[in-house]
N, C-alpha and C positions, 0 to 999 in steps of 0.2 A: 373259706372260698378264695380261690386265687384271684388276684387283681389282674384285670386285662392288660396284656402286654402292650397294646396299643396306647394305654394311658401312661405308660413309662417312656415311650419313645421321643426322642427329640424331634421336634418339627422342623422340617427344612423348608424355607421359603425361597421362591424364585423371583427375581425381580421382574423379569419379562417373560410373558407367555406367548409362544408361537402358535400359530393355527395348526402346525404339524409337529408333533413330538416324534423325536427320534430316540431309539432305545441306546441307552448309554453302553458303551462297549468296554470291555474289561482286559486287563492284562493278566496273563497267565502267571499264577504265583504257586509255589510249591506248598502243600499242606504240611505243616509241622506236626509232629506227634506231641501229645499231652504228656506222655511218660515213656521211658524206654521199654516197658513191658507191654504196651499197647500198640498194635499194627496199625499204621495209618491207612484209612480208606483211600482207595485209588480213584479219587473224584476230582476232575479239574476244577481250577478256581472259579471259572465262569459258571459252574454249576452250584457254587456256594455263596457267591457274592451278589448283593443288590446293587453295588456300584463299586468300582474298583477299590479294594482294600477294605470294604464293609461287609460284614458277614450278613447273609440274608436273615430277615425276621419272619418271612412267610415263604412257603413253597406253593407252586401251582402243580397239581397232580392230575394227569390225564389218565383215565382207566380205558382198558379195551372195551369195546362195545358189549361183550358178552358178560363182563364182570358185574357183579351184584353193585359194587361201589360206584359204577357209571350211572346208576339211576337212583339208588337209595341213599339219602343223607345219612341215615342211621347206620348203614353199613360203612360208608366212608369214615363217619365218625369213630366206629369201632376200629376200623383199620388204622387210623391216625393213632389211636390209644395203643394199638398193639405195636406199631412201628416205633413209636416213642419208647415204649417199655423196653423193647430190643436194643434200642440205641442209648437208653438210659436218660431219655429226655421226657419232658412233659409236653406233649403235642395235642393241638386242639382243632378240630375241623371247624371252620369259620363260616363257609357259604359255599354254594353252588354257583359257578360262574356261568354266563350265558353260553359259553362254549360247551358246557357240560362238565368241565373240569372242577376239581375240588381245590378250595383255597385252605391251606393248613398253616396255623400259627404254630411258630416254633418255642413259644414260651418265653422264658427268661432270656436275657441278651446271651446269645451263644458265641463261642469262637468259631472260626472257620472249620477247625478240626470236628468240633461237635455238629456243625451243619452237614459236613462231609459224611459223617456217620449216619445221620437221618437219610441223606439222599441215597447213600448205598443201601439202606434197607429197602427203600422204594425200587431202586434200580434191580435189585435182586428178585423183585416179585413179578412172575410172568404175566400177571394181570394188569400191570402198570405199563401203559404205552409210553409216557414219558414224566419226568419230573423236573422242573426247572425253578430257579429262584423268582419270587416276585419282585422283579428289578425296578429300581428307581428310573424314572425317565427325566428328561430335561430338555429345554429348548435348545435347538441348535442355532447358534447365532449366525446371522447373515453377515458376511463381511461388508464392511461399509465402503468398499471401493465404488466409485460413482458410476463405473461402467458395467459393475458385475451383473446387472440385470439382463445384459445383452450376452453374457456368457451362457447360452443354453446348453453348451457342451459339457458344462460341469454339473448342471443340476436338473435339467428337464427330464421328466419321467419317461418320455417316450424314448429318446435316443441319447439322453445325456449319460455321462459316465459315473454318476452317482458319487461325485467327489466330496460333498459337503459331510456325508456320513463318515467318511474316512478321518476328517480332521479332529474328531473327538480323540482319536488314538494317536495319530501321528501328523506332523507338518513337514517332515523331511529333514528336520533338524540333525546336524552332524554328518550329512551326506553331501558329497560333491558331485555334481553332474557335468561331464565334458560334452559340450556342444560342438561337434566338429562340422564346421560350416563356413559361412562367409566372414565370421568374425563378430565383433561387437561395435555398435554405435551408441554413444552416450545417450542414456535415457533415465530420467529421474525416478521412473516407476520400476526400475530394474537395478539401477546402479548399486544399491546397498547389498545386493545379492551376488555381485560379480566378484570373482577372485581371479588371481593371475592365471593367464593363459599363454598362447604363444602363437605366432605366425609362422606356419609351416610352408607357405608358398615359396618355392624356391626359384621359380621362373619369373623373371620380372616382366615378361609380356603378359602374364596372367595376374601378378600381384597388384598392378596399378598403384602401387605406392611408391615406386621409384627404387625399390631394394628387394633383396631376397628375404631369407629368414631372419627373424629377430623376435625379440620378446614382447613387441607390441602387437596384440591381435585386433587392433582397430580396423573396422570395416570403412574402407576408404570408397566404397561404392563399386558395383559390378556392371555399371552401364556399358553398353557396347554401341558401335557405329555400325551403319550399312556394310555388309560384306566382311566384317572384322573376323567372325568365327568361322565362316564358310562363304562360298561364292553367292549363295542365295540368301545369306543372313540379313535379317531386318533389324534395324537398331532397336535396342531396349533401354529402359531406364533402370536405375539401381533398385534392387529388390530389398535390401536390408534384411535378407532372409533369416541369418543367424540370430538377429535380434528379436524377430518375430517368434522363432522357435524357443529361444531363452525365455522370453515373457510367458509363454504358455507354461513352461515348466515352473518358474520361480519368480515371477513378477512380485514385487513387494505388495504384501496384503494387509487390509485394515489400516491403511494409511490415508484413507479419505480421498483417494484419487484413482483414476485409471482401472485397471483390470486386477484380478486376482490370479495368483499362480496356483498351480496344482499341488506343488511341493514347496509352498512359499517359505518354509524354514530351510530350505536347502540352498546351497550355493552353486553357482554356474561358472565353470571354467571354459571360456571362449578360445576355440582352436580354430585358426583360420587356414582353410585348405582350398576354398573356392574363391575365385576372383573373376575376372573378365573371360567369358567363354567356359568357365568351368573350373576343374581342378584335376590333377593327376593322381592315379592310384599310388604313385611312390610317396607323395606328400601325405595322403590319407593314411597309408600304412604306418608311416612314422607317427602321425598324429595319435592313432590307435595305440601304438607302442607306448608312447610317452604318457599319454592320458591315463593308462592303466598302471604306471610305474615302472615300465621298462626303460632301458637306456637307449638313446639315440645319439650317435656321433655328432659332436659339435653343438648339442643342445644341453644346456644346463639341467641337472637332475630336477624332476617335477615335485615341488613342494605342496601342490594341491592334487594329490592323486585321487582320480574319480573311481567310485564305486559303480557308477551308471555312465555309459556313453550313449549319446543320440547322434544318428547319422541319417538326417533327412536329406539324402543325396542318393544318386545312383546313375547307373548307365546300362547300355545293352550289353548282352553277353552273360553267360553264366559265371559264377564265382570262380575266380582264379585261384591257384594254389597259393600265390604270394598273399592275396588278401586273406585267404582262409587262415593261412599260418598266423598272421598277425591277430586276427580275431581269436584263434584258439589260445594263443599265448596270453592275450588279455583276460579271456575267461579263465584260464588256469590261475591267473593272478587274482581272481575273485571279483572281476569286473563284469557287470551285465551289459551286453551290447544290444541297442534297440535300433532298428533300421526301418525305414520306409519301404513299402512294397512297390511303389513306383506308380506312375500316372498315366499309363499308356492303354489302360482297358485291355490288358493283355495277361498271359500267364507270367507270374512273377518269376518262375523257374528260369526264364530267360533274361533276367536282369541281375545286376550285383550292385550293392551287397545283398539284395533282397533273398537271393537264392543261396546265400552262405549258410553253412552249418553253424550251430552255437549262438545264433542270434534270435531275437524275437522280431519276426517279420510282421509289419502291421499294415493292414488295409484300412481304406477310410470308409466311414459310414456318413450318410447325409442326416439331416434333421428329423427325418422320418424313419431312420433306422434302416434304410436300404443301403447297399453297396453304392458309393457314389459313382457316377457315371464313367468317371476317369480312372477309377482306382484299379490296380492290377489285383489278380485273384490267384487262386490255385493252391496245390497241395503244400507248397512252401510257406503259405501265409499261415501264421500262428494265431492271430487275433485281429479284431477290428475294434477301432476306436473313432471318435468323431473327427471328420476331416472336413466336413462341410461342402456346400455347393453354393457358389455366389453367381452362377450364369443366369439365374432368374430372380432371385432376391438376395441381394448383397448381404443382409443380416443373417442368412442362413449359413454364412462362413464362420470362420473361427477368428474371433477379435483378439489381438494382441498388440504388443508394444512394436513401434516402427519409427521411421524417420521421413519427413516430407521431401528430401532432396531428390532431384531426378537424376542427378550425377553424383556430386559429393554431398557430404551431410549438410542438413539444414535444421530446421526445427523438429523437435521430437513429435510424435503423433501416434495414433492407434488405427490400424486398418484391419478390415476383414480379408482373410486369405482362405483358400482352399487347397486342398491336397493331401497326400499321404505324408507329405512334409509336416502337415499340421497334426496328422493323426499320431505319428510316431512319438512326438514330445508328450502327448498324453500318457503314453504308456511308459516313457522315461520318468515322468513325473511320479506315476504310480509306483514304479519301481524304487524311486528314491523314498516314497512314503514307506514302502514295505520295508526297506533296509533300515530306515529310521526306528520303525516299530520292533524290528528284530534284526539286529546287527549281525547274528550268526547265519543268515539266510545266504545259500550259494546262488550263483546265477542260474543254476538248473532248478533250484527250489522256487526262485522268483518266478521263472517261466512257467513251471507247473502250476503254481498256485494262481497265476494270473488267468491261465487257461482253465483251470478246475473251477474257479469261481465266477466265470464269464456267465452272461445270460444270452438266451437265443435272441438273434437279431429280431427286432419287431417287425422289420420289413424283409426285403428278399435279398439274396446274394447269389447270383449265378456263378458258377465256377469255383466257389469255395472261398470262405472267409475265416477260415480257423475255427476256433472254438466259439466264435460269437462275439458279442460285444462286451468289452471289459467292464467290470463292476468295481469301482475302487473301494467302496465301503465294505462289501463282502470280503474283497481279497485282503485288505488290511486287517480286518477283524480276524480272519482265519489265520493269518500268520502271527498275529500279536497274541494268540491264544483265546480270543473272544469267541463265543458261539456264533453260528450261522454260516459257516463257510468250511470249505476244504483245503487243505495244504496240498492236495494232489499227490499225497504220498504213495497211494496204492491204486492200481488199476486192474481190473478184472476183465477179461475179454473173451468172447466167443467168436471163433473164425470158421465155424461150421455153416457152410453156405446152405440155404433152404430156398427151394422155389416157392413162389407165391401164387396160388391158384388165381386163374382169371375169374373174377366175380364168384368167388368160392368161400369155402371155410377158412377160418383164420388159422394161421400157423403159429406156433410158439417155439422160442429158442431159450435155452436156458443158461444160466451162469450160477454156479455155486460160489458163494461168498464165505470166507472163513478167516479166522484170525483177527477179526475186528473187534472192538469193544463198544458196548453201548448201541446207541440208535445211529442210523444212517444221517448224514448232514442235511441241513435245510437247503443245501445247494448241491444235491447229488447231480453229477453230470453223467447224461446218458448219450453216448456217441452212436449214432446210427449210420450205417452205409448200405443203401438199398439201390439197386439198379432197377429202374421201372421206366416205361415209356410214356406214362401219364400218371404223374405222383398224385394228382387230384383224386384218384380212385382210392387212395390208401388211407386206412385208418390204423393208427399206431398206438399201443398202450404199453405201459410198463407195469408189470405185476409184481407186487411185493411177496416176500415169503409167506405172509399171512392171508394172501389172496386179495389185498386191496389192489385196486386198479387205478392207475394215473394215466389220463389221457394225454399223450404226446402230440398227436396230430389227428384232426377230424378230416373227412372227405371234403373236397372243394372243387372248383372249377379251375384249378391250377393246372394248366396244360404242359408245364415244363417236365423234363425228364429227371428221374433219380431223386433220391433224398440222401444228402450227405451233410450232416449237421450234427450239432450237440445241443440236447435238450437240458434244461435245468428243472429239477424236481425237488420240491419241498418234502423230504421223505423223513423227516425228523421224529415222526410218531412210529417209525418202523425199526425193528431190530435190524442191524447191519448184516449180521450173519444169517445165512439161509440161502434158499434157491430163488433167484430173481428170474423173471421171465420177460421176454420182449414179445408181445403179440401183435402180429401184422395181419391186416385182411384187405383184399381187394374187393371193393363193393360195386364194382361196374364192370361191363363187358368191354372186350376187344384189346385190353392192353395187359401185358404180363410183366413179371419181374422176379428179382432174386434178392433175399436178404443175404448180403455178402458177409457182414460182421457187425458186431455191436460191442460196447464196453461200458463199464460202470467205473467211474473215478470218485473215490472217496476222499 
């Protein structure tokens, strides 16, 4: 009689237990062959490991509803024995889970190659909906920074960016982020993560430091007096804007004080381009060039080349050829450029650099997941991130590092700010986490993965907020090779327009998916573009190849026009290949519309 494998396993103790457990993420590892004559099973590491580097000891097998094994323990036991025989292993059905899935023990301690063979046997069975490792979970430690509990934008379930779930995989280590802004004022909760930058302000009327360009990016304050910047200009105090942005990206974390940074293992290179009354395109263009490793006349070579640039700045007018050229060159050098969409509650297409190509343009969301009242919007916006609103409740803003000086620097502080300037560094921090998790990612892959793994805004966004609200954990897991997300590598689209009958029968539009392997992702992105004069009438469903229906939108009293958004669907139990359908029905009279297009991004 075989000794139970569970008696031979090493017990793993956990010192502290959190009320909420988060699934441990894994890094993709190639499965080695046992011998040169045996072909390796094409199974990703995340399907064979219970924790990073640890082969799974159990599998959770979900059968399709019509399979005998879905209901009969005896049938599931027989199937495990048969699959084990084919793979050359001794499998044992353990029990039925509450979800109906079968828990299968893998017997003696196996290698990842052995586990891959077993997984491949299950994946090849058309009656198996999914097979996943019984993964080890662990508490996700909360940073000990004293103000972390106020950083709703990082962790709150409603509209936070789900950052803690990404920290198991990456912290930004090895990545430099250039913050092209007002420079940096000394702050003890940020200083350890600051590396050399540059002051690119060439006009002394703007610089407010008595000189032009130099190697010192210190923020001397951008305060102004009445009439200084325009005839009707009202005096302002110093914003210390660049320091607030930098703290959101990479404030020192787990140091027992202040706030936590999104990519707290990354470094920030402050580049000063904004001073009194703002900053010129010419200085910004040179900063973009230099930050990404390009040469700027009269400026020493950059020894801290950035893989991510954050520009929480902008002005009126579409992107100029000059600015676009600098951005294109930076991206071609491998640097991801993140920009704020703007704070004018207007179409971002009329603002720069928000409207430039090859950037990630970021709108702001409030604490309830709505587009913030000030945020720009439109088709050029790629993604939304927490930007906050302080107009009614100060604590609903974004808390970060600052200085208390009204003109020149004084004592360090922390303050709540609001703006797309605050939303952009959330995405820059996420890009740094991604680059840290997978150094080979290109700027295009980073943008695609952020958009593909976003979730639907829990609130509303009139005018368009791109792919939705960024999800840091899902995105980082996806690019690191862990399960649960999409790298955004493949999109299938239907552009065949179809009229939606008023208060009539449902219409269906089809997309044939092929060339994919395994099941669809747990974050399948469903982009929908519908013109309709009262979208509350609409019911929208995604129909999988096996006929399973996923409700995307129910009818409601929403009187706004049109549906232009991206939904996220957990389709991990469905085969990716096959014919997918979008089903749309108008359930009330008097309003009509058209399904213009829809797409699936895997």
